[in-house]
C-alpha positions as CSV (number, residue, x, y, z in Angstrom):
1,M,49.3,38.2,93.6
2,Y,49.0,41.7,92.2
3,I,49.3,41.9,88.5
4,G,50.4,45.4,87.5
5,P,49.8,47.0,84.2
6,V,53.5,47.2,83.3
7,F,53.8,43.5,83.8
8,L,50.8,42.9,81.7
9,M,52.0,45.0,78.8
10,K,55.4,43.1,78.9
11,V,54.0,39.6,78.7
12,L,50.8,40.2,76.6
13,T,50.1,41.9,73.4
14,V,47.6,44.9,73.5
15,D,44.9,42.7,72.1
16,K,45.4,39.9,74.7
17,T,45.6,42.5,77.5
18,L,42.2,43.9,76.5
19,R,40.7,40.4,76.5
20,F,42.3,39.5,79.8
21,C,41.0,42.7,81.5
22,H,37.5,42.1,80.1
23,D,37.4,38.5,81.3
24,L,38.9,39.5,84.7
25,L,36.3,42.2,85.3
26,Q,33.2,40.3,84.0
27,G,30.8,39.8,86.9
28,E,32.7,42.2,89.3
29,D,30.9,45.5,89.5
30,T,29.9,45.5,85.9
31,M,26.6,47.0,84.7
32,K,23.7,46.1,82.6
33,I,21.9,49.0,80.9
34,A,18.7,47.0,81.1
35,N,19.0,46.7,84.9
36,D,20.7,49.9,85.9
37,G,19.1,52.3,83.4
38,V,20.3,54.6,80.6
39,L,20.9,57.6,82.8
40,S,22.8,55.7,85.5
41,T,25.0,54.1,82.8
42,I,25.8,57.5,81.4
43,I,26.6,58.9,84.9
44,S,29.0,56.0,85.5
45,L,30.9,57.0,82.3
46,L,31.3,60.7,83.0
47,P,34.6,60.5,84.9
48,H,36.1,58.6,82.0
49,F,35.0,61.3,79.6
50,V,36.9,63.8,81.6
51,I,40.1,61.8,81.3
52,A,39.5,61.3,77.6
53,G,39.0,65.0,77.2
54,R,42.3,65.7,79.0
55,L,44.1,63.3,76.7
56,A,42.5,65.0,73.6
57,C,43.6,68.4,74.9
58,R,47.2,67.2,75.4
59,V,47.3,66.1,71.7
60,Q,45.8,69.5,70.6
61,D,48.3,71.4,72.7
62,D,51.1,69.5,71.0
63,I,49.6,70.4,67.6
64,I,49.4,74.1,68.5
65,A,52.9,74.2,70.1
66,S,54.9,72.2,67.6
67,G,52.9,72.3,64.4
68,N,53.2,68.5,64.3
69,R,49.6,67.6,63.4
70,N,50.1,63.8,63.6
71,I,47.3,63.5,61.1
72,D,46.4,60.8,58.7
73,T,43.6,61.1,56.1
74,K,40.6,59.0,55.3
75,P,37.9,59.3,52.6
76,G,35.8,62.5,52.9
77,D,35.8,66.3,52.6
78,R,38.0,68.7,54.5
79,F,35.8,68.4,57.6
80,T,35.8,64.6,57.7
81,E,39.0,63.4,56.2
82,A,41.4,64.3,59.0
83,L,42.4,61.6,61.6
84,T,44.5,62.6,64.5
85,D,46.1,60.7,67.3
86,A,43.4,62.0,69.6
87,D,40.7,60.1,67.7
88,I,42.4,56.8,68.3
89,I,43.4,57.6,71.9
90,V,40.0,58.7,73.0
91,E,38.2,55.8,71.2
92,T,40.5,53.2,72.7
93,H,40.2,54.7,76.2
94,L,36.4,55.0,76.3
95,G,36.0,51.8,74.3
96,T,38.1,49.8,76.9
97,V,36.1,51.3,79.8
98,I,32.8,50.3,78.1
99,L,34.1,46.8,77.2
100,A,35.2,46.1,80.8
101,N,32.1,47.5,82.6
102,I,28.9,47.2,80.5
103,E,27.7,43.7,79.8
104,D,24.7,44.1,77.5
105,A,26.0,46.4,74.8
106,T,27.9,46.2,71.5
107,F,30.0,49.1,70.3
108,Y,30.4,51.2,67.2
109,G,33.2,53.8,67.2
110,E,33.9,56.0,64.3
111,E,37.5,54.7,64.1
112,H,36.5,51.0,64.6
113,E,38.8,50.0,61.8
114,R,41.8,51.5,63.6
115,D,41.2,51.2,67.3
116,R,42.3,48.2,69.4
117,V,39.1,47.5,71.2
118,S,36.1,47.2,68.8
119,N,36.9,43.6,67.8
120,Y,36.3,42.3,71.3
121,F,32.7,43.5,71.7
122,P,29.9,41.0,71.0
123,K,28.5,41.3,67.4
124,S,25.0,41.7,68.8
125,A,23.5,42.8,72.1
126,P,20.3,44.4,73.4
127,Y,22.0,47.9,73.3
128,L,24.3,49.6,70.9
129,I,26.8,52.2,72.2
130,T,28.3,54.5,69.6
131,L,31.2,57.0,69.9
132,D,32.5,59.9,67.9
133,P,35.9,60.3,69.7
134,I,36.6,63.8,68.2
135,D,33.6,65.5,66.6
136,G,34.9,68.6,64.8
137,T,38.3,67.1,63.8
138,R,38.9,70.0,61.4
139,Y,38.4,72.5,64.3
140,F,40.5,70.4,66.5
141,E,43.3,70.3,63.9
142,D,43.1,74.1,63.5
143,G,43.5,74.7,67.3
144,L,39.9,75.8,68.0
145,P,38.2,74.8,71.3
146,I,35.0,73.7,69.7
147,F,35.5,70.0,69.3
148,S,33.6,67.4,71.4
149,I,33.3,63.8,72.4
150,I,29.9,62.2,71.6
151,L,28.4,59.0,72.8
152,T,25.0,57.5,72.2
153,I,23.1,54.6,73.7
154,C,20.6,53.0,71.4
155,T,18.2,50.1,71.4
156,E,15.8,48.8,68.7
157,N,17.4,51.1,66.1
158,R,16.6,54.3,68.0
159,I,18.5,56.6,70.4
160,V,17.6,56.4,74.1
161,G,20.5,58.4,75.6
162,S,23.3,60.7,74.5
163,V,26.3,62.6,75.8
164,V,28.2,65.5,74.3
165,Y,31.3,66.5,76.2
166,V,33.2,69.7,75.3
167,P,36.7,69.2,76.8
168,R,38.0,72.8,76.4
169,K,34.9,74.0,78.3
170,E,34.8,71.0,80.6
171,T,31.0,70.9,80.0
172,F,28.6,68.1,79.5
173,Y,25.2,68.0,77.7
174,I,23.3,64.9,78.5
175,A,19.9,63.3,77.7
176,A,18.2,60.0,78.5
177,E,14.8,58.7,77.7
178,K,12.2,59.2,80.4
179,S,14.7,61.3,82.3
180,G,15.1,64.5,80.3
181,A,18.1,66.7,79.6
182,F,20.9,67.8,81.9
183,T,24.2,69.6,82.0
184,T,27.2,69.3,84.3
185,T,30.9,70.1,84.4
186,A,34.1,68.2,85.0
187,A,34.4,69.9,88.4
188,D,30.9,68.8,89.4
189,V,31.6,65.3,88.3
190,A,34.7,65.2,90.5
191,R,32.5,66.3,93.4
192,R,29.8,63.8,92.5
193,D,27.4,66.7,92.3
194,W,26.2,65.2,89.1
195,L,23.5,66.9,87.0
196,T,21.5,70.1,86.6
197,P,18.4,70.2,84.4
198,Y,19.1,71.7,81.0
199,T,16.9,73.7,78.5
200,A,18.3,74.6,75.1
201,P,18.8,78.4,74.8
202,S,17.5,80.4,71.9
203,R,19.3,83.7,70.9
204,A,20.8,84.1,67.5
205,P,18.5,83.2,64.5
206,V,21.1,81.0,62.9
207,V,20.5,77.7,61.1
208,V,23.3,75.3,60.1
209,I,22.9,73.4,56.8
210,Y,25.4,71.3,54.9
211,K,26.9,71.3,51.4
212,N,24.3,69.0,49.9
213,D,21.4,71.2,51.2
214,L,22.2,74.6,49.8
215,H,18.8,74.7,47.9
216,L,17.3,75.3,51.3
217,E,19.1,78.5,51.9
218,P,16.7,80.9,50.0
219,P,13.5,79.7,51.8
220,L,15.3,79.8,55.2
221,R,16.5,83.4,54.6
222,A,12.9,84.3,53.5
223,E,11.8,83.1,57.0
224,G,14.3,85.4,58.6
225,F,17.0,82.9,59.4
226,D,20.7,83.6,59.0
227,V,22.1,80.5,57.2
228,V,25.5,79.0,57.8
229,N,27.1,76.3,55.7
230,Q,30.3,75.3,57.4
231,H,31.9,73.9,54.2
232,R,31.5,77.2,52.5
233,D,31.7,79.7,55.4
234,Y,34.3,78.4,57.8
235,D,37.5,80.5,57.3
236,G,39.8,79.1,59.9
237,S,39.2,82.0,62.3
238,L,39.9,81.2,66.0
239,T,36.7,83.1,66.8
240,W,34.5,80.8,64.7
241,R,31.6,79.4,66.8
242,R,28.7,78.8,64.3
243,T,28.8,75.1,64.5
244,N,26.6,72.2,65.8
245,L,27.8,73.0,69.3
246,G,26.0,76.3,69.0
247,L,22.8,74.5,69.5
248,F,23.8,74.1,73.1
249,T,25.0,77.6,73.7
250,G,22.6,79.8,71.8
251,E,24.7,80.7,68.7
252,V,22.5,78.4,66.6
253,V,18.8,77.7,66.8
254,G,18.4,74.9,64.3
255,K,20.0,72.5,61.9
256,I,18.9,70.7,58.8
257,I,21.0,67.8,57.4
258,S,20.3,65.1,54.9
259,N,21.5,61.5,55.6
260,A,22.7,62.5,59.0
261,Q,25.1,60.3,60.9
262,L,23.9,58.7,64.1
263,I,27.2,59.2,65.9
264,D,27.2,63.0,65.8
265,A,24.3,65.0,64.3
266,A,21.6,62.6,65.4
267,A,23.1,62.4,68.9
268,M,23.1,66.1,69.3
269,A,19.6,66.4,67.9
270,Y,18.4,63.9,70.5
271,I,19.6,66.0,73.4
272,I,18.0,69.2,72.0
273,G,14.8,67.2,71.6
274,Q,14.9,66.3,75.2
275,A,15.9,69.8,76.3
276,G,12.7,71.6,75.2
277,G,13.3,71.6,71.5
278,A,12.2,69.1,68.9
279,T,13.8,66.8,66.3
280,S,12.3,64.9,63.4
281,S,13.6,61.5,64.3
282,T,15.5,59.4,66.9
283,A,15.5,56.4,64.6
284,F,18.3,55.3,62.3
285,D,19.2,52.6,59.7
286,P,21.1,49.9,61.6
287,E,23.3,49.1,58.5
288,T,24.5,52.6,57.6
289,K,24.2,54.2,61.1
290,R,22.5,57.1,59.5
291,V,19.1,58.8,59.7
292,P,17.2,58.4,56.4
293,G,16.0,61.6,54.7
294,Y,16.3,64.9,56.5
295,L,17.1,65.3,60.1
296,V,15.6,68.6,61.3
297,V,16.2,70.0,64.8
298,G,15.1,73.2,66.4
299,V,15.8,74.5,69.9
300,T,12.1,75.3,70.4
301,P,9.0,73.6,68.9
302,G,8.1,76.7,67.0
303,I,11.5,76.9,65.3
304,Y,11.4,73.2,64.6
305,K,8.0,73.6,62.9
306,K,9.2,76.4,60.6
307,L,12.2,74.4,59.6
308,A,10.2,71.2,59.0
309,Q,7.8,73.1,56.8
310,I,10.6,74.4,54.7
311,V,12.0,70.9,54.2
312,E,8.5,69.5,53.3
């Protein structure tokens, strides 16, 4: 007998539905990262990123059109306190896909206290998958196209794969251990014309730092870098592009951040490190999900060396 989703939602709670779907699908076309590989696992998820991106854009379109921001707050500064419907929608969508299809991973989403899927993952597994459902929530809230969806695959407290998807550009940046870095688009994913090798560009001599690292600005400027601190410099302009995503498009050549989060800054740095650049660490603290000390990334080894010397 066919059991449709409407029937399921009528007779089961959301939580029970997730558990039912997970149990139903186990052993049927599921994956193990250990067997299938990091890159193959990432490729299997790309179509679901496209759907998640469309959902996020629908929410942003509503914010822009109606002014109804549908926003809650959580502890943090103006860049981290906002929580939109898109955060929950994207995390629940991708989390459900991962739960149903990948057997040997646990899951850590930024909104794990609020989503409806995190509780059903095993507490421990050979691999950890992390998700930042909307990186750049402040920009998302303000109607800018420079937000992204970020996923990492980790094992033994280090990153081995990462995906950054920019929904408004329909563009992916991807890296996997022993495979390198790649880019692709939503259209190419639909055609199953999957990946193109990717090298990080280097154009504008801009370095991004954060509010706790302003003491690094004078030595960076002395080395000829233009320094951006988004907490200080972002003015709400729709033309603002000097963000972490600039590492992938050439607007930014480096980044320095202390106590960086695994789910966003470290994930991006990993891709740049695989794309011809360099990063100071792919390891993280399993308890805090942060990189101890300074995370330094440069789009070329030469730029990375200059930045690392300044931090030292």
